[in-house]
ROVEX-717884 format. One record per residue (C-alpha): z, y, x; residue number from 1; residue in three letters. Coordinates in nm, 2 decimals. Layout:
N
Z;Y;X;NUM;ALA
...
//
This chain:
587
1.63;-1.83;3.45;1;ALA
1.54;-2.16;3.61;2;PRO
1.26;-2.25;3.38;3;LYS
1.11;-1.88;3.43;4;MET
1.15;-1.91;3.82;5;THR
0.97;-2.28;3.79;6;ASP
0.68;-2.12;3.61;7;VAL
0.66;-1.83;3.89;8;GLN
0.64;-2.08;4.16;9;ASN
0.41;-2.36;3.98;10;HIS
0.08;-2.36;4.18;11;PRO
-0.10;-2.42;3.87;12;ASN
0.03;-2.11;3.69;13;ILE
-0.07;-1.77;3.72;14;ASP
0.19;-1.50;3.59;15;LEU
0.07;-1.17;3.49;16;PHE
0.39;-0.95;3.42;17;THR
0.39;-0.62;3.30;18;PHE
0.04;-0.66;3.15;19;SER
-0.14;-0.64;2.83;20;GLU
-0.42;-0.82;2.68;21;ILE
-0.71;-0.57;2.60;22;THR
-0.99;-0.81;2.49;23;ASP
-1.06;-1.16;2.40;24;ILE
-1.40;-1.34;2.34;25;THR
-1.58;-1.66;2.34;26;GLY
-1.46;-1.99;2.16;27;SER
-1.28;-2.30;2.25;28;VAL
-1.34;-2.42;2.61;29;GLY
-1.49;-2.10;2.70;30;ASN
-1.27;-1.81;2.62;31;PHE
-1.33;-1.47;2.81;32;GLN
-1.01;-1.27;2.88;33;ILE
-0.95;-0.90;2.98;34;LYS
-0.65;-0.73;3.04;35;GLY
-0.46;-0.44;3.24;36;ILE
-0.14;-0.46;3.46;37;LYS
0.05;-0.16;3.42;38;LYS
0.20;0.00;3.76;39;PRO
0.55;-0.04;3.77;40;ARG
0.54;0.18;4.13;41;TYR
0.72;-0.08;4.34;42;VAL
0.54;-0.31;4.54;43;SER
0.59;-0.69;4.43;44;GLU
0.50;-0.82;4.78;45;ASP
0.75;-0.61;4.95;46;LYS
1.05;-0.56;4.66;47;CYS
1.34;-0.78;4.75;48;LYS
1.53;-0.70;4.45;49;GLY
1.80;-0.53;4.60;50;CYS
1.80;-0.26;4.31;51;VAL
2.15;-0.13;4.42;52;GLU
1.99;0.05;4.72;53;GLU
1.73;0.23;4.51;54;CYS
1.95;0.29;4.20;55;ALA
2.23;0.41;4.39;56;ARG
2.09;0.74;4.45;57;VAL
1.85;0.81;4.15;58;CYS
1.97;1.10;4.00;59;PRO
1.82;1.00;3.61;60;VAL
2.08;0.82;3.40;61;GLU
1.92;0.65;3.08;62;ILE
1.99;0.45;2.80;63;SER
1.96;0.06;2.91;64;ASN
1.73;-0.08;2.69;65;PRO
1.86;-0.44;2.75;66;PHE
2.19;-0.36;2.62;67;ASP
2.06;-0.18;2.33;68;PHE
2.19;0.16;2.47;69;GLY
2.52;0.04;2.50;70;LEU
2.53;0.05;2.87;71;GLY
2.33;0.29;3.12;72;LYS
2.07;0.24;3.38;73;ALA
1.89;0.44;3.62;74;LYS
1.51;0.55;3.62;75;ALA
1.45;0.30;3.85;76;ILE
1.60;-0.05;3.74;77;TYR
1.58;-0.42;3.72;78;MET
1.44;-0.50;3.37;79;PRO
1.70;-0.78;3.33;80;ILE
1.93;-0.94;3.55;81;PRO
1.71;-1.26;3.57;82;GLN
1.39;-1.08;3.60;83;ALA
1.09;-1.30;3.71;84;VAL
0.99;-1.17;3.95;85;PRO
1.28;-1.02;4.08;86;GLN
1.13;-0.70;4.13;87;VAL
1.22;-0.34;4.03;88;VAL
1.04;-0.08;3.83;89;CYS
1.03;0.30;3.79;90;ILE
1.02;0.44;3.41;91;ASP
0.75;0.70;3.48;92;SER
0.90;0.86;3.11;93;GLU
1.20;0.94;3.28;94;TYR
1.15;0.97;3.68;95;CYS
1.14;1.31;3.82;96;VAL
0.96;1.22;4.13;97;GLY
1.23;1.33;4.36;98;CYS
1.15;1.06;4.62;99;GLY
1.50;0.96;4.68;100;LEU
1.47;0.61;4.60;101;CYS
1.19;0.59;4.86;102;LYS
1.40;0.72;5.13;103;GLN
1.65;0.46;5.03;104;ALA
1.44;0.15;4.99;105;CYS
1.48;-0.07;5.31;106;PRO
1.18;-0.26;5.22;107;ALA
0.95;0.05;5.19;108;ASP
0.85;-0.11;4.84;109;ALA
0.81;0.19;4.65;110;ILE
0.43;0.32;4.58;111;ASP
0.39;0.62;4.36;112;TYR
0.03;0.58;4.37;113;ASP
0.00;0.24;4.22;114;GLN
-0.27;0.27;3.92;115;LYS
-0.36;0.03;3.63;116;VAL
-0.51;-0.28;3.72;117;GLU
-0.78;-0.47;3.53;118;GLN
-0.83;-0.83;3.50;119;PHE
-1.04;-1.10;3.35;120;SER
-0.97;-1.48;3.31;121;LEU
-1.20;-1.77;3.18;122;GLU
-0.99;-2.02;2.99;123;VAL
-1.01;-2.33;2.76;124;GLY
-0.73;-2.28;2.56;125;ALA
-0.49;-2.04;2.44;126;ILE
-0.12;-2.05;2.31;127;ILE
0.01;-1.75;2.12;128;VAL
0.40;-1.73;2.17;129;ALA
0.47;-1.33;2.12;130;THR
0.80;-1.40;1.98;131;GLY
0.96;-1.18;1.74;132;TYR
1.12;-0.84;1.72;133;GLN
1.45;-0.73;1.56;134;LEU
1.48;-0.55;1.23;135;PHE
1.55;-0.19;1.27;136;ASP
1.88;-0.18;1.12;137;ALA
1.86;0.22;1.05;138;SER
1.63;0.14;0.79;139;ARG
1.91;0.02;0.58;140;LYS
2.05;0.35;0.58;141;GLU
2.35;0.22;0.35;142;GLU
2.49;0.04;0.64;143;TYR
2.53;0.36;0.85;144;GLY
2.40;0.22;1.16;145;TYR
2.30;0.50;1.38;146;GLY
2.53;0.71;1.21;147;ILE
2.90;0.59;1.25;148;TYR
2.94;0.47;1.57;149;PRO
3.14;0.17;1.49;150;ASP
2.86;0.01;1.29;151;VAL
2.67;-0.23;1.56;152;ILE
2.40;-0.52;1.55;153;THR
2.49;-0.84;1.63;154;ASN
2.27;-0.84;1.95;155;MET
2.48;-0.54;2.08;156;GLU
2.79;-0.77;2.01;157;LEU
2.60;-1.04;2.21;158;GLU
2.56;-0.80;2.48;159;ARG
2.95;-0.71;2.48;160;MET
3.02;-1.06;2.48;161;LEU
2.81;-1.13;2.77;162;ASN
2.98;-1.10;3.13;163;ALA
2.72;-0.92;3.28;164;SER
2.72;-0.69;2.99;165;GLY
2.80;-0.34;2.98;166;PRO
3.15;-0.40;2.87;167;THR
3.20;-0.69;3.09;168;ARG
3.27;-0.91;2.82;169;GLY
3.51;-0.73;2.64;170;ARG
3.45;-0.67;2.27;171;ALA
3.52;-0.31;2.21;172;VAL
3.53;-0.08;1.93;173;VAL
3.26;0.19;2.06;174;PRO
3.42;0.50;1.93;175;SER
3.77;0.42;2.07;176;SER
3.71;0.15;2.37;177;GLY
3.98;-0.04;2.21;178;GLU
3.97;-0.42;2.10;179;ILE
3.91;-0.43;1.74;180;PRO
4.17;-0.57;1.51;181;LYS
3.97;-0.61;1.19;182;ARG
3.59;-0.70;1.21;183;VAL
3.34;-0.74;0.94;184;ALA
2.98;-0.90;0.97;185;PHE
2.72;-0.83;0.71;186;ILE
2.47;-1.10;0.66;187;GLN
2.10;-1.04;0.60;188;CYS
2.04;-0.69;0.70;189;VAL
1.64;-0.69;0.70;190;GLY
1.64;-1.08;0.56;191;SER
1.60;-1.17;0.22;192;ARG
1.54;-0.81;0.11;193;ASP
1.26;-0.71;-0.09;194;ALA
1.37;-0.32;-0.03;195;THR
1.25;-0.36;0.32;196;VAL
0.93;-0.58;0.24;197;ASP
1.13;-0.88;0.39;198;ASN
1.20;-1.14;0.13;199;SER
1.23;-1.43;0.37;200;TYR
1.51;-1.60;0.56;201;CYS
1.54;-1.51;0.92;202;SER
1.72;-1.86;0.95;203;ARG
1.94;-1.78;1.24;204;VAL
2.18;-1.51;1.14;205;CYS
2.41;-1.72;0.98;206;CYS
2.47;-1.96;1.26;207;MET
2.47;-1.67;1.52;208;SER
2.73;-1.48;1.33;209;ALA
2.94;-1.77;1.33;210;MET
2.88;-1.84;1.69;211;LYS
3.00;-1.46;1.77;212;ASN
3.32;-1.48;1.51;213;ALA
3.42;-1.80;1.71;214;GLN
3.39;-1.63;2.06;215;LEU
3.58;-1.33;1.92;216;LEU
3.88;-1.58;1.78;217;LYS
3.86;-1.76;2.13;218;GLU
3.92;-1.42;2.30;219;ARG
4.12;-1.25;2.05;220;TYR
4.33;-1.49;1.83;221;PRO
4.49;-1.23;1.65;222;ASP
4.18;-1.05;1.51;223;VAL
4.08;-1.06;1.16;224;ASP
3.71;-1.16;1.10;225;ILE
3.53;-1.15;0.78;226;VAL
3.17;-1.24;0.71;227;ILE
2.99;-1.13;0.43;228;HIS
2.72;-1.32;0.30;229;TYR
2.46;-1.42;-0.01;230;ILE
2.46;-1.78;0.11;231;ASP
2.55;-1.98;0.40;232;ILE
2.24;-2.15;0.53;233;ARG
2.35;-2.41;0.78;234;ALA
2.11;-2.68;0.74;235;SER
2.06;-2.79;1.10;236;GLY
2.20;-3.06;1.30;237;GLU
2.57;-3.04;1.33;238;MET
2.54;-2.71;1.18;239;TYR
2.76;-2.79;0.84;240;GLU
3.05;-2.93;1.10;241;GLU
2.98;-2.58;1.29;242;TYR
3.05;-2.40;0.96;243;TYR
3.36;-2.60;0.87;244;GLU
3.49;-2.51;1.22;245;ARG
3.45;-2.18;1.22;246;THR
3.65;-2.18;0.86;247;GLN
3.93;-2.39;1.03;248;SER
3.97;-2.10;1.31;249;MET
4.05;-1.87;1.05;250;GLY
3.75;-1.66;0.99;251;VAL
3.71;-1.56;0.64;252;ASP
3.38;-1.58;0.41;253;PHE
3.32;-1.36;0.14;254;ILE
3.00;-1.41;-0.08;255;ARG
2.88;-1.10;-0.19;256;GLY
2.61;-0.84;-0.11;257;LYS
2.77;-0.55;0.06;258;VAL
2.67;-0.21;-0.10;259;ALA
2.73;0.02;0.16;260;GLU
2.93;0.14;0.46;261;VAL
3.10;0.49;0.46;262;SER
3.40;0.60;0.68;263;GLU
3.75;0.65;0.57;264;ASP
3.96;0.94;0.65;265;ARG
4.05;0.82;1.00;266;ASP
3.71;0.75;1.10;267;GLY
3.70;0.38;1.05;268;ASN
3.36;0.20;0.87;269;PRO
3.48;0.12;0.52;270;MET
3.31;-0.15;0.33;271;LEU
3.21;-0.16;-0.05;272;ARG
3.13;-0.47;-0.19;273;PHE
3.11;-0.75;-0.45;274;GLU
3.32;-1.05;-0.41;275;ASP
3.13;-1.29;-0.64;276;THR
3.37;-1.56;-0.60;277;LEU
3.66;-1.35;-0.73;278;GLU
3.41;-1.13;-0.98;279;CYS
3.54;-0.80;-0.84;280;GLU
3.40;-0.50;-0.67;281;ILE
3.63;-0.39;-0.35;282;ARG
3.68;-0.16;-0.07;283;GLU
3.80;-0.26;0.26;284;GLU
3.84;-0.05;0.59;285;PRO
3.76;-0.23;0.93;286;TYR
3.77;-0.14;1.31;287;ASP
3.41;-0.29;1.37;288;LEU
3.11;-0.35;1.14;289;VAL
2.85;-0.62;1.29;290;VAL
2.51;-0.62;1.12;291;LEU
2.31;-0.94;1.16;292;SER
1.97;-0.81;1.16;293;THR
1.70;-1.04;1.06;294;GLY
1.37;-1.11;1.24;295;MET
1.00;-0.95;1.20;296;GLU
0.68;-1.03;1.35;297;SER
0.63;-0.92;1.70;298;ASN
0.24;-1.00;1.71;299;ILE
0.03;-0.68;1.68;300;ASP
-0.28;-0.61;1.51;301;ASP
-0.47;-0.62;1.85;302;ASN
-0.40;-0.98;1.93;303;ILE
-0.44;-1.12;1.59;304;SER
-0.77;-0.92;1.55;305;GLY
-0.91;-1.03;1.89;306;LEU
-0.82;-1.41;1.79;307;LEU
-0.92;-1.34;1.45;308;ASN
-0.58;-1.51;1.33;309;LEU
-0.46;-1.46;1.01;310;SER
-0.13;-1.36;0.84;311;ARG
0.12;-1.45;0.62;312;ARG
0.26;-1.20;0.33;313;THR
0.55;-1.22;0.56;314;ASP
0.34;-1.09;0.86;315;ARG
0.38;-1.38;1.08;316;PHE
0.07;-1.59;1.17;317;LEU
-0.05;-1.85;0.98;318;SER
-0.10;-2.22;1.09;319;ILE
-0.34;-2.45;1.00;320;ALA
-0.08;-2.69;0.80;321;HIS
0.28;-2.67;0.80;322;PRO
0.33;-3.04;0.81;323;LYS
0.02;-3.18;0.97;324;MET
-0.08;-2.92;1.20;325;ARG
0.24;-2.71;1.26;326;PRO
0.14;-2.55;1.59;327;VAL
-0.26;-2.53;1.53;328;ASP
-0.40;-2.20;1.44;329;SER
-0.74;-2.19;1.18;330;HIS
-0.94;-2.09;1.52;331;VAL
-1.03;-2.37;1.72;332;ASN
-0.86;-2.37;2.08;333;GLY
-0.59;-2.15;1.98;334;VAL
-0.23;-2.28;1.92;335;PHE
0.08;-2.08;1.81;336;ILE
0.44;-2.18;1.92;337;ALA
0.79;-2.05;1.84;338;GLY
0.87;-1.72;1.64;339;CYS
0.51;-1.61;1.64;340;ALA
0.46;-1.85;1.31;341;SER
0.79;-1.75;1.14;342;GLY
1.15;-1.71;1.24;343;PRO
1.33;-2.04;1.39;344;LYS
1.61;-2.19;1.58;345;GLU
1.57;-2.20;1.95;346;ILE
1.53;-2.60;1.97;347;GLN
1.23;-2.59;1.69;348;VAL
1.08;-2.34;1.92;349;ALA
1.11;-2.53;2.22;350;ILE
0.97;-2.85;2.01;351;ALA
0.66;-2.62;1.91;352;GLN
0.63;-2.50;2.27;353;GLY
0.61;-2.87;2.38;354;GLY
0.36;-2.97;2.12;355;ALA
0.13;-2.67;2.17;356;ALA
0.14;-2.76;2.55;357;ALA
0.07;-3.12;2.46;358;ALA
-0.25;-3.01;2.27;359;LYS
-0.38;-2.77;2.50;360;THR
-0.35;-3.02;2.78;361;VAL
-0.55;-3.30;2.55;362;ARG
-0.79;-3.07;2.47;363;LEU
-0.87;-2.97;2.85;364;LEU
-0.84;-3.32;2.97;365;ASN
-1.16;-3.42;2.75;366;LYS
-1.39;-3.25;3.02;367;GLY
-1.64;-3.20;2.75;368;GLU
-1.60;-3.10;2.39;369;LEU
-1.78;-3.23;2.06;370;GLU
-1.91;-3.00;1.85;371;THR
-1.91;-3.02;1.49;372;ASP
-2.26;-3.05;1.34;373;PRO
-2.18;-2.85;1.01;374;LEU
-2.28;-2.53;1.13;375;SER
-2.44;-2.26;0.96;376;ALA
-2.80;-2.15;1.09;377;HIS
-3.00;-1.84;1.03;378;VAL
-3.37;-1.79;0.96;379;ASP
-3.47;-1.47;1.11;380;PRO
-3.77;-1.42;0.93;381;ASP
-3.58;-1.44;0.61;382;LYS
-3.25;-1.24;0.70;383;CYS
-3.28;-0.88;0.61;384;ILE
-2.94;-0.77;0.79;385;GLY
-2.75;-0.68;0.49;386;CYS
-2.43;-0.80;0.66;387;LYS
-2.30;-0.99;0.37;388;LEU
-2.27;-1.28;0.58;389;CYS
-2.07;-1.08;0.85;390;GLU
-1.85;-0.96;0.58;391;ASP
-1.77;-1.31;0.46;392;VAL
-1.71;-1.47;0.76;393;CYS
-1.33;-1.44;0.79;394;LYS
-1.35;-1.63;1.12;395;PHE
-1.62;-1.35;1.27;396;SER
-1.86;-1.61;1.40;397;LYS
-2.16;-1.40;1.25;398;ILE
-2.27;-1.07;1.40;399;HIS
-2.57;-0.85;1.33;400;ILE
-2.78;-0.80;1.64;401;VAL
-3.10;-0.60;1.63;402;ASP
-3.08;-0.60;1.23;403;LYS
-3.04;-0.97;1.22;404;LYS
-2.79;-1.22;1.16;405;ALA
-2.70;-1.43;1.46;406;VAL
-2.42;-1.73;1.42;407;VAL
-2.23;-1.86;1.71;408;ASP
-2.30;-2.20;1.60;409;GLU
-2.06;-2.33;1.88;410;LEU
-1.74;-2.23;1.70;411;SER
-1.89;-2.18;1.32;412;CYS
-1.62;-2.41;1.12;413;ARG
-1.89;-2.48;0.86;414;GLY
-1.75;-2.36;0.54;415;CYS
-2.06;-2.24;0.42;416;GLY
-1.92;-1.91;0.25;417;ALA
-2.20;-1.72;0.44;418;CYS
-2.47;-1.93;0.28;419;SER
-2.34;-1.89;-0.04;420;ALA
-2.35;-1.55;0.00;421;ALA
-2.68;-1.46;0.13;422;CYS
-2.89;-1.31;-0.13;423;PRO
-3.25;-1.41;0.05;424;VAL
-3.11;-1.79;0.14;425;ASP
-3.16;-1.71;0.50;426;ALA
-2.86;-1.91;0.61;427;ILE
-2.85;-2.30;0.56;428;CYS
-2.57;-2.54;0.65;429;MET
-2.67;-2.82;0.85;430;ARG
-2.62;-3.15;0.65;431;ASN
-2.54;-2.94;0.37;432;TYR
-2.82;-2.75;0.28;433;THR
-2.92;-2.57;-0.06;434;ASP
-3.22;-2.84;-0.09;435;ASP
-2.98;-3.15;-0.01;436;GLN
-2.73;-3.03;-0.28;437;ILE
-2.96;-2.96;-0.54;438;LEU
-3.11;-3.28;-0.48;439;ALA
-2.79;-3.44;-0.56;440;GLN
-2.73;-3.22;-0.89;441;VAL
-3.11;-3.32;-0.99;442;HIS
-3.01;-3.70;-0.96;443;ALA
-2.70;-3.69;-1.12;444;ALA
-2.84;-3.56;-1.42;445;LEU
-3.15;-3.75;-1.42;446;GLU
-3.02;-4.00;-1.69;447;VAL
-2.79;-3.84;-1.92;448;LYS
-2.63;-4.16;-2.07;449;ASP
-2.28;-3.97;-2.16;450;GLU
-2.14;-3.70;-2.38;451;PHE
-2.04;-3.45;-2.28;452;PRO
-2.18;-3.47;-1.88;453;LEU
-1.98;-3.30;-1.65;454;ILE
-2.09;-3.23;-1.28;455;VAL
-1.82;-3.14;-1.04;456;ALA
-1.85;-2.97;-0.72;457;PHE
-1.56;-3.06;-0.50;458;LEU
-1.42;-2.94;-0.17;459;CYS
-1.39;-3.20;0.12;460;ASN
-1.04;-3.12;0.24;461;TRP
-0.87;-3.12;-0.11;462;CYS
-1.04;-3.19;-0.45;463;SER
-1.26;-3.45;-0.28;464;TYR
-0.98;-3.61;-0.14;465;ALA
-0.75;-3.57;-0.47;466;CYS
-1.05;-3.72;-0.65;467;ALA
-1.03;-3.99;-0.40;468;ASP
-0.68;-4.05;-0.43;469;LEU
-0.70;-4.08;-0.82;470;ALA
-0.95;-4.36;-0.77;471;GLY
-0.73;-4.56;-0.51;472;THR
-0.42;-4.49;-0.72;473;SER
-0.60;-4.61;-1.06;474;ARG
-0.55;-4.32;-1.22;475;ILE
-0.76;-4.35;-1.51;476;GLN
-0.98;-4.06;-1.61;477;TYR
-1.29;-4.01;-1.82;478;PRO
-1.63;-4.10;-1.67;479;THR
-1.78;-3.83;-1.77;480;ASN
-1.80;-3.64;-1.44;481;VAL
-2.07;-3.65;-1.14;482;ARG
-1.90;-3.55;-0.84;483;ILE
-2.07;-3.37;-0.54;484;ILE
-1.92;-3.30;-0.19;485;ARG
-1.93;-2.95;-0.06;486;THR
-1.73;-2.87;0.25;487;MET
-1.57;-2.57;0.05;488;CYS
-1.56;-2.43;-0.27;489;ALA
-1.67;-2.11;-0.12;490;GLY
-2.00;-2.33;-0.03;491;ARG
-2.08;-2.34;-0.40;492;VAL
-2.37;-2.08;-0.46;493;ASP
-2.39;-1.96;-0.83;494;PRO
-2.76;-2.10;-0.81;495;ILE
-2.61;-2.49;-0.81;496;PHE
-2.41;-2.41;-1.14;497;VAL
-2.71;-2.26;-1.29;498;LEU
-2.92;-2.55;-1.20;499;SER
-2.68;-2.82;-1.31;500;ALA
-2.68;-2.62;-1.66;501;LEU
-3.04;-2.60;-1.66;502;GLU
-3.10;-2.96;-1.60;503;ASP
-2.86;-3.08;-1.89;504;GLY
-2.51;-3.07;-1.76;505;ALA
-2.28;-2.98;-2.05;506;ASP
-2.01;-2.82;-1.81;507;GLY
-1.97;-2.78;-1.43;508;VAL
-1.64;-2.79;-1.28;509;LEU
-1.55;-2.62;-0.94;510;VAL
-1.25;-2.73;-0.78;511;ALA
-1.09;-2.63;-0.43;512;GLY
-0.77;-2.61;-0.22;513;CYS
-0.47;-2.44;-0.40;514;ARG
-0.50;-2.03;-0.31;515;LEU
-0.35;-1.97;0.01;516;ASP
-0.39;-2.32;0.12;517;GLU
-0.75;-2.33;0.16;518;CYS
-0.88;-2.49;0.52;519;HIS
-1.12;-2.20;0.60;520;TYR
-0.84;-1.95;0.50;521;LEU
-1.02;-1.73;0.22;522;HIS
-1.32;-1.98;0.10;523;GLY
-1.13;-2.04;-0.26;524;ASN
-1.09;-1.68;-0.29;525;TYR
-1.47;-1.63;-0.24;526;ASN
-1.54;-1.92;-0.45;527;ALA
-1.29;-1.76;-0.75;528;LYS
-1.45;-1.40;-0.72;529;HIS
-1.80;-1.56;-0.75;530;ARG
-1.72;-1.77;-1.01;531;MET
-1.54;-1.50;-1.23;532;ASN
-1.89;-1.32;-1.20;533;ALA
-2.07;-1.57;-1.30;534;LEU
-1.87;-1.65;-1.63;535;GLU
-2.02;-1.29;-1.70;536;GLY
-2.37;-1.42;-1.61;537;VAL
-2.32;-1.72;-1.87;538;LEU
-2.22;-1.48;-2.14;539;GLU
-2.53;-1.27;-2.05;540;ASP
-2.80;-1.55;-2.11;541;ILE
-2.58;-1.71;-2.42;542;GLY
-2.36;-1.95;-2.28;543;LEU
-2.00;-2.01;-2.32;544;SER
-1.79;-1.91;-2.00;545;PRO
-1.61;-2.24;-2.10;546;LYS
-1.86;-2.44;-1.98;547;ARG
-1.75;-2.33;-1.61;548;LEU
-1.42;-2.46;-1.50;549;LYS
-1.25;-2.37;-1.18;550;VAL
-0.93;-2.56;-1.05;551;GLU
-0.71;-2.55;-0.71;552;TRP
-0.57;-2.88;-0.65;553;ILE
-0.41;-3.01;-0.34;554;SER
-0.53;-3.33;-0.18;555;ALA
-0.20;-3.54;-0.32;556;ALA
-0.23;-3.41;-0.70;557;GLU
-0.47;-3.69;-0.84;558;GLY
-0.27;-3.71;-1.19;559;GLU
-0.37;-3.33;-1.19;560;LYS
-0.74;-3.41;-1.12;561;PHE
-0.71;-3.65;-1.38;562;ALA
-0.56;-3.42;-1.65;563;LYS
-0.79;-3.14;-1.56;564;SER
-1.10;-3.39;-1.62;565;ILE
-0.93;-3.48;-1.92;566;GLU
-0.89;-3.12;-2.08;567;SER
-1.24;-3.02;-1.98;568;PHE
-1.40;-3.33;-2.17;569;VAL
-1.21;-3.20;-2.47;570;ASP
-1.32;-2.87;-2.42;571;ASP
-1.65;-2.94;-2.41;572;LEU
-1.65;-3.19;-2.70;573;LYS
-1.56;-2.87;-2.91;574;GLU
-1.82;-2.68;-2.78;575;LEU
-2.11;-2.90;-2.84;576;GLY
-2.40;-3.02;-2.63;577;PRO
-2.56;-2.77;-2.36;578;ILE
-2.75;-2.48;-2.56;579;GLY
-2.58;-2.58;-2.89;580;SER
-2.43;-2.22;-2.88;581;GLU
-2.76;-2.08;-2.85;582;ILE
-2.89;-2.27;-3.12;583;LEU
-2.59;-2.21;-3.37;584;GLY
-2.67;-1.81;-3.31;585;ASP
-3.04;-1.85;-3.39;586;SER
-2.94;-2.04;-3.70;587;GLU
//
């Protein structure tokens, strides 16, 4: 709460609550943002936060969303006790329009005529910190959440244990209101579970369950607590010691998956589970069952689409690099912090927030931005408006305007995938034009003094750096290869490969970043599909597809690069010089 108040009072921060972003355009240093501010039907300038006056007279009672339905609220309410700003809001879905709150409000802050307000901003950078959402435990029907009243989630228990919660800090059995005598925690509900498409670990559930188990033991020493787990993942600082302290307090840990939760004849939750350490299947009754629900991505398709941010298979946002750029996105000027990029503990989220803020400050303090000269350029006289470039650009920096492709050269990442895809050569990459690359191919094959002779197109970020590492590490590999650098494997036009073979190369190697690790998101996938198609073309013209080799290598795999060259040389020796298969067929 103090931090949120500091944000509200900071002279350089404009706080938009109850708001939604509707559109984002522009690029680093010049983003244009549009949004709407939803009506709360209460004047922020007049409201004093004395919610008791208006809520007391409101005749409509609803479930309190902050207490996860365990408590009650009125149709006019304070979202959370520490809300910033301290202004109540009216839930228009439940409000009956009786006007009693307007009569009771001493500050005359109720305004039923409030409308949606639009706003626009111009900013230089964006930090995406959308947090997470809890897994809906009712999706795991076998655990009975929403069916049996005494099956609750870890967050619901948190609200119970909070002094300002619905039970004023008392942990109770919902069906009876009594203190539980036996409590079971079920771990990994919605995490590490392929049946709900969440195979990842949510990272905080183990420690959260242990924390709540300790709180229960401290308040109710006689309560029996069992934590059913798959694996305890206590890998943070002092986490293992916390785990041991939880055990020393008398909390039992049973390793094994809980199969189902049912009810016994007395209406108590009955757990059926496997104890993998004792190698037996058991059934035991409990008074209260707590489900440790996992984290799911809270980023909606609207925001990720507006910013052209890519997602991982777990639906969280992808970061540029997990080690070197942990808060950078693949879009210049857009940073990611906290659980927007995956489940994490609060201390990691805080560290990422600080890192994202520091990067933003450094960016904005420059005053002027240097643009990368490696950008795409369209020749409008050649462009036929086929939209292939627009489809292949995963950064959405190419658009068709008046039936011609137009590139946002200021924010173009320079991967070259669009240039390789263009069927009429209307797009060129500055400093890596087709003519420049083909000139290198011709020069590399001007003197053919080795057999087999290989032309290798290596991406700048991984495979080229990998070849460089092999050299500096003095890793030996055949000298038969002639290396040509491209910014991305997706830049390699099939014409480059065919031209190299036409000029006498015995084989062509195309190497890029490992799949799913491309510096340009999908560049290596573009290259993969293109080279797969090219293999069929080689067969059609009588050449062996084995003369084209594709590799995905990280910058640290110098040994793998060397072995790849060695194996390619051996394969080409078996094939013979370029064209020998055609001569063999004719004979």
